[in-house]
C-alpha positions in Angstrom: 0.0 0.1 0.0 1.4 3.4 -0.8 1.9 6.4 1.4 -1.0 8.2 0.1 -3.4 5.2 0.5 -2.5 4.8 4.1 -2.7 8.6 4.7 -6.5 8.2 3.1 -7.2 5.1 4.9 -6.0 6.1 8.6 -7.7 9.6 8.4 -10.7 8.8 6.1 -12.4 7.2 9.1 -12.9 7.0 13.0 -11.4 3.9 14.3 -12.6 2.0 17.3 -10.8 -1.1 16.8 -6.9 -0.8 16.7 -6.3 -4.2 15.1 -8.4 -2.2 12.2 -5.9 0.3 12.3 -2.9 -2.2 11.8 -4.8 -4.5 9.3 -4.4 -7.2 11.5 -6.7 -10.3 13.1 -7.1 -10.7 16.9 -4.7 -13.6 16.6 -2.1 -11.8 15.6 1.2 -12.2 17.9 3.2 -9.5 19.1 6.0 -9.9 16.6 3.3 -9.3 13.8 2.0 -6.2 15.5 5.3 -5.0 15.6 6.4 -5.7 12.1 2.9 -4.4 10.5 3.4 -1.2 12.6 6.8 -0.4 11.4 5.8 -0.7 7.6 3.0 1.4 8.3 4.9 4.2 10.3 7.3 4.1 7.6 5.1 5.4 5.1 3.4 8.1 7.1 6.0 9.1 10.1 6.5 13.2 9.7 9.9 12.9 9.4 9.8 10.7 6.3 6.5 11.8 4.7 6.1 15.5 3.8 2.3 15.4 3.4 0.8 18.0 6.3 -1.5 14.8 7.1 1.4 12.6 8.2 1.5 13.8 11.6 -2.2 12.7 12.1 -2.0 9.9 10.4 1.1 8.6 12.4 -0.9 9.5 15.5 -3.9 6.9 14.5 -1.2 4.5 13.9 1.1 5.0 17.1 -2.0 4.8 19.5 -3.3 1.5 17.7 0.2 -0.1 18.1 0.5 1.3 22.2 -3.2 -0.1 22.7 -2.2 -3.3 21.2 1.3 -3.9 22.8 -0.5 -3.0 26.6 -1.3 -7.0 27.8 -4.8 -5.8 29.5 -6.2 -3.4 26.9 -5.3 -6.1 24.1 -7.4 -8.7 26.0 -10.1 -6.3 26.1 -10.2 -5.9 22.3 -9.9 -9.7 21.7 -12.9 -10.6 23.9 -14.7 -8.1 22.2 -13.8 -9.4 18.8 -14.4 -13.1 19.8 -17.8 -11.8 20.7 -18.5 -10.4 17.3 -17.4 -13.8 15.9 -19.8 -15.9 17.9 -22.5 -13.6 17.3 -21.8 -14.0 13.5 -21.8 -18.0 13.6 -24.8 -17.6 15.4 -26.7 -15.5 12.8 -25.3 -17.2 10.0 -26.3 -20.8 11.4 -29.9 -19.4 11.8 -30.4 -18.0 8.7 -28.7 -21.1 7.1 -31.4 -23.1 8.8 -34.1 -20.8 7.5 -32.7 -21.2 4.0 -32.7 -24.9 4.4 -36.6 -24.8 5.3 -37.2 -22.7 2.2 -34.9 -24.9 -0.4 -32.5 -22.1 -0.6 -28.8 -22.5 -0.7 -26.7 -21.5 2.6 -24.8 -18.5 2.6 -21.8 -18.4 1.1 -18.6 -18.8 3.1 -16.7 -15.9 1.6 -19.1 -13.7 3.0 -18.3 -14.6 6.6 -15.5 -12.1 7.0 -17.6 -9.1 6.0 -20.5 -10.2 8.3 -17.9 -10.7 11.0 -16.3 -7.1 10.5 -20.0 -5.8 10.7 -20.3 -7.3 13.6 -17.3 -5.7 15.1 -18.1 -2.7 14.1 -21.6 -2.9 15.6 -20.4 -4.1 19.2 -17.7 -1.2 19.2 -20.2 1.3 18.4 -22.5 0.0 21.0 -19.3 0.2 23.7 -18.5 3.7 22.3 -22.2 4.8 22.8 -22.4 3.6 26.3 -19.1 4.9 27.0 -20.7 8.8 25.9 -23.5 7.8 28.1 -21.7 7.5 31.1 -19.4 10.5 30.4 -22.8 12.9 29.8 -24.0 11.3 33.1 -20.8 12.3 34.7 -20.7 15.6 33.5 -24.2 16.4 34.5 -23.5 15.3 37.8 -20.4 17.5 38.1 -22.7 20.4 36.8 -25.3 19.9 39.3 -22.7 19.4 42.3 -21.0 23.0 40.8 -24.5 24.6 40.9 -25.2 23.5 44.5 -22.0 24.5 45.8 -22.5 28.0 44.1 -26.0 28.4 45.6 -24.6 27.5 48.9 -22.0 30.3 48.4 -24.8 33.0 47.1 -26.9 31.7 50.4 -24.2 32.3 52.6 -23.1 35.5 51.4 -26.8 36.5 51.4 -27.2 35.6 55.0 -23.7 37.1 55.9 -24.9 40.4 54.0 -28.3 40.4 55.9 -26.5 40.1 59.3 -24.5 42.9 58.6 -27.0 45.2 57.6 -29.3 44.4 60.9 -26.4 45.2 63.0 -25.6 48.7 61.2 -29.1 49.6 61.4 -29.3 48.5 65.2 -29.0 52.2 66.8 -31.4 53.8 64.2 -33.9 51.0 65.1 -33.6 51.8 68.8 -33.9 55.2 68.5 -37.0 54.6 66.2 -38.5 52.8 69.1 -37.9 55.2 71.7 -39.5 57.9 69.6 -42.5 55.8 69.6 -42.5 55.0 73.2 -42.2 58.4 74.0 -45.3 59.8 71.8 -48.4 60.6 74.0 -50.8 60.6 71.1 -51.6 57.1 72.1 -54.9 55.5 73.2 -55.6 56.0 77.0 -53.6 58.3 79.6 -50.7 58.3 81.5 -53.0 57.5 84.8 -53.9 54.1 82.6 -50.5 52.7 82.5 -50.7 53.3 78.7 -53.2 50.7 78.2 -56.0 50.9 75.5 -59.4 51.7 77.1 -62.7 50.5 75.4 -65.0 53.8 74.7 -68.5 54.0 76.5 -71.5 52.3 75.3 -74.3 54.8 74.4 -78.0 53.4 74.4 -79.7 54.0 70.8 -82.7 56.6 71.7 -85.8 56.5 69.4 -86.6 59.7 67.9 -89.6 61.6 69.3 -91.8 61.3 66.4 -91.7 57.6 66.2 -94.8 55.4 67.4 -94.6 54.2 71.2 -97.0 51.1 70.3 -97.4 48.6 67.5 -100.0 47.4 65.7 -101.7 45.0 68.2 -101.5 48.0 71.0 -98.4 46.6 72.8 -95.2 48.9 73.6 -92.6 49.1 70.6 -90.2 46.1 71.2 -91.8 43.5 74.1 -94.5 42.2 71.4 -94.2 38.6 72.4 -96.9 37.1 70.5 -94.3 35.0 68.6 -94.2 33.0 71.6 -97.5 31.3 71.0 -96.2 29.5 67.9 -94.1 27.4 70.2 -94.6 24.1 71.0 
């Protein structure tokens, strides 16, 4: 593969699987990984390739190489690819049974690798999606914690300002109360101990022109004939 082809391949897509970057299978040995990395890096290394895209392409290849040289990370990718292979075999087996019932020929063997790669892509995309989901959850949690902290600081600041303002106006409040207490225009008199005194009641008086008796000839206001209806 030429330098131009490698640059185009490495930069034209987003890789989830480091084995795809180095064009290797999950069974590749460490020696095979080193050899393949050297062959790609020679073509795209910025010191040897003057294309402005070389640095980015080399970074992609280098990260893939470092990932596969880490035993723990390598096991994770191998496990995912093994699951992809098992799923592909299961799906093909189910499809071939269906074809057999319909009298159709089984799936061609040469299509296995393309289905396997598609399944790998699907699994890696699902993992990346879950990863991004958890990242968003963590970001939202950190944002909520930051907002709660800011609200708490604001409340403490307001409380402090209120207390300071209350203390600063203390003398004015005391002076206002003294003025209020010294006023003589209060209800009652000095002899009443500054207490509220109820007003005197005054009986209602009828005008002189008002009738003195009702229709039954009895004085107004004392007719008790309604009591005759009681049982």
